[in-house]
C-alpha positions in Angstrom: -21.7 -2.4 -37.2 -23.7 0.3 -38.9 -24.8 3.1 -36.8 -27.5 5.6 -37.6 -26.2 9.1 -36.8 -28.3 12.1 -37.9 -31.7 10.3 -37.6 -34.5 12.5 -36.3 -33.3 15.0 -33.8 -30.2 13.2 -32.9 -27.1 15.5 -33.2 -24.4 13.7 -31.3 -23.1 10.1 -31.4 -20.7 8.6 -28.8 -18.7 5.7 -30.3 -19.3 2.2 -29.0 -15.8 1.0 -29.7 -13.6 3.9 -28.6 -14.6 5.4 -25.2 -14.5 9.4 -25.4 -14.8 9.6 -29.1 -17.7 11.8 -30.0 -19.3 13.1 -33.3 -21.3 16.0 -33.1 -23.4 18.2 -35.6 -22.7 21.8 -35.2 -23.3 24.9 -37.3 -22.7 23.8 -40.9 -20.2 21.1 -39.8 -19.7 17.8 -38.3 -17.1 17.8 -35.3 -15.2 14.6 -34.8 -13.7 15.1 -31.2 -11.1 12.7 -29.8 -10.5 11.8 -26.1 -6.9 12.3 -26.4 -4.3 13.8 -28.9 -4.1 11.6 -32.1 -1.2 11.1 -34.8 -2.9 12.0 -38.0 -2.2 12.1 -41.9 -4.4 13.1 -44.7 -5.5 15.7 -47.3 -7.4 17.9 -45.1 -7.6 21.7 -46.4 -6.3 22.8 -42.9 -4.3 20.3 -40.7 -3.4 18.1 -43.7 -0.2 16.2 -44.3 1.3 14.8 -40.8 -0.2 16.4 -37.7 -1.0 16.2 -34.1 -4.9 16.6 -33.7 -7.6 16.4 -31.2 -10.6 17.4 -33.4 -11.6 17.3 -37.1 -14.2 19.5 -38.7 -16.2 18.4 -41.9 -17.5 21.7 -43.0 -20.4 22.2 -45.6 -20.2 24.7 -48.3 -22.7 25.1 -51.2 -21.9 24.6 -55.0 -21.5 28.3 -55.2 -18.7 28.5 -52.7 -15.7 30.7 -53.7 -12.6 28.5 -53.6 -10.1 31.4 -53.9 -8.8 30.8 -50.3 -10.2 27.8 -48.8 -7.4 27.6 -46.1 -8.2 31.0 -44.8 -11.9 30.2 -44.9 -11.5 27.2 -42.8 -9.3 28.8 -40.2 -11.8 31.6 -40.0 -14.8 29.2 -39.5 -12.7 27.3 -36.9 -12.1 30.6 -35.0 -15.6 31.4 -35.2 -16.6 28.1 -33.7 -13.8 28.5 -31.0 -11.9 25.3 -32.0 -8.1 25.4 -31.3 -6.5 26.1 -34.7 -3.3 24.1 -34.2 -5.1 21.0 -33.1 -8.2 21.1 -35.3 -8.2 19.8 -39.0 -10.9 21.3 -41.4 -12.3 19.5 -44.5 -14.7 20.9 -47.0 -17.7 19.1 -48.4 -20.4 20.2 -50.9 -22.6 17.2 -49.6 -25.5 17.5 -47.3 -24.5 16.6 -43.7 -27.6 14.7 -42.8 -26.5 11.9 -45.2 -23.3 11.1 -43.2 -22.8 7.5 -42.3 -21.0 6.2 -39.4 -19.6 2.5 -39.0 -17.2 1.1 -36.6 -15.7 -2.2 -35.6 -13.2 -3.5 -33.0 -11.1 -6.6 -31.9 -8.6 -7.5 -29.4 -5.9 -5.4 -31.4 -7.8 -2.2 -32.4 -10.9 -0.3 -32.7 -11.9 1.5 -36.0 -14.3 4.3 -36.3 -15.3 5.7 -39.9 -17.6 8.7 -40.8 -18.4 9.4 -44.4 -20.0 12.2 -46.3 -20.5 11.2 -49.9 -21.8 12.4 -53.3 -21.1 11.5 -56.8 -22.0 14.5 -59.0 -18.5 14.6 -60.1 -17.4 11.0 -60.1 -14.3 10.2 -61.9 -12.1 7.3 -62.9 -8.4 7.7 -62.0 -6.1 6.8 -64.8 -8.6 7.6 -67.6 -8.4 10.5 -70.0 -10.7 13.4 -68.8 -10.9 16.9 -68.0 -8.7 18.2 -65.2 -8.5 21.5 -63.4 -5.8 23.5 -61.4 -7.8 24.9 -58.7 -9.4 23.4 -55.5 -12.8 22.3 -55.2 -14.9 21.2 -52.1 -14.8 17.4 -51.1 -17.4 15.0 -52.4 -16.4 11.7 -50.7 -14.8 12.8 -47.4 -13.5 9.9 -45.2 -12.7 10.5 -41.4 -11.0 7.3 -40.4 -9.9 6.7 -36.8 -8.0 3.8 -35.5 -7.3 3.2 -31.7 -4.2 1.2 -31.8 -0.5 1.5 -32.2 0.7 1.8 -35.9 3.9 2.3 -37.7 4.0 5.3 -40.1 4.1 2.7 -42.7 1.1 0.9 -41.5 -0.6 4.3 -41.4 0.2 4.8 -45.1 -1.1 1.3 -45.8 -4.3 2.1 -43.8 -4.9 4.9 -46.2 -4.4 2.8 -49.1 -6.8 0.2 -47.8 -9.4 2.7 -47.2 -9.3 4.2 -50.7 -9.5 0.7 -52.2 -12.6 0.1 -50.2 -14.2 3.3 -51.4 -13.5 2.5 -55.0 -15.0 -0.9 -54.4 -18.2 0.7 -53.0 -18.4 2.9 -56.0 -18.0 -0.1 -58.5 -20.6 -2.2 -56.8 -23.0 0.7 -56.9 -22.2 1.2 -60.5 -21.3 4.7 -60.2 -19.8 6.0 -63.5 -17.6 8.7 -64.8 -19.8 11.0 -66.6 -17.1 12.1 -69.2 -16.3 8.6 -70.4 -18.9 6.1 -68.9 -16.3 4.0 -67.0 -16.7 2.9 -63.6 -15.7 5.5 -61.1 -12.9 5.0 -58.6 -13.8 8.2 -56.7 -14.8 11.8 -57.6 -12.6 14.7 -58.6 -12.6 16.2 -55.0 -12.1 13.4 -52.6 -10.5 13.8 -49.0 -9.4 11.5 -46.3 -8.0 11.9 -42.9 -6.7 9.2 -40.8 -6.2 9.4 -37.0 -4.2 7.0 -34.9 -4.2 6.9 -31.0 -0.8 5.3 -30.9 -2.1 4.2 -27.3 0.4 2.7 -24.9 -2.2 0.3 -24.0 -2.0 -1.4 -27.4 -0.6 -4.9 -27.1 1.6 -4.6 -30.2 2.8 -2.0 -32.8 0.9 -2.9 -36.1 3.3 -2.6 -39.0 0.8 -3.7 -41.7 -2.8 -2.9 -42.4 -3.4 -4.3 -45.9 -6.5 -6.4 -46.8 -4.9 -9.6 -45.6 -4.7 -8.3 -42.0 -7.4 -8.3 -39.2 -7.0 -4.4 -39.1 -7.1 -4.2 -42.9 -10.3 -6.2 -42.9 -11.8 -3.8 -40.3 -10.8 -0.8 -42.3 -12.1 -2.1 -45.6 -15.5 -3.2 -44.1 -16.1 0.2 -42.2 -15.1 2.4 -45.1 -16.9 0.3 -47.7 -20.1 0.2 -45.6 -20.1 3.9 -44.8 -19.4 5.1 -48.5 -22.3 2.8 -49.8 -24.7 3.8 -47.0 -23.9 7.5 -47.2 -24.6 7.4 -51.2 -27.7 5.2 -50.8 -29.4 7.5 -48.1 -28.7 10.7 -50.4 -30.0 9.0 -53.4 -33.1 7.6 -51.5 -34.0 11.2 -50.5 -33.9 12.4 -54.0 -36.5 9.9 -55.1 
């Protein structure tokens, strides 16, 4: 199910598949607020790795942003907005937030919510010979993937794998190319992802696999693919 988010004057979206999950637009950021603490893993600037979280902020910075200390900057902004540092993750993006896409699905086992901000100015193909850099740059395809279910840690890693495969498929179908070598891009040079899982005691079973052959993997793939594709097409349409 595709859900328009920042259309017109709308600045808040309440999930239709996960009661209490809310996405809000704040000052230069999108805030994803969960109804309970979640078990998370990801590549967030602050709150990355394995963490227990209640909020995730996707923060906009322009292309002139000084990347010398992004962790300090994210913590300073979270404090400015009065979000708890220990339970809030922070991502950085150089993509306009109004182009965010939200998609979600549910079945009898799980609910999946996905929010993506995406751009392709630095599209790249993993595994190809190209220029690399030692320093950090703001995220270009940022994926916030939330799952209301009980997952093993192995299934969580698998969910991230499935999401990244879906992102690459969306870029391929849109014929996004690596500017350095002309090959089909698999992502950009600065993508980020954060996965959050409720680990709800109400879930009927613990899911131990979330690859593309599973019902959960199918939902992950569809929501991520659709959100990446919609976010890019929305941004491209505005430039025309």
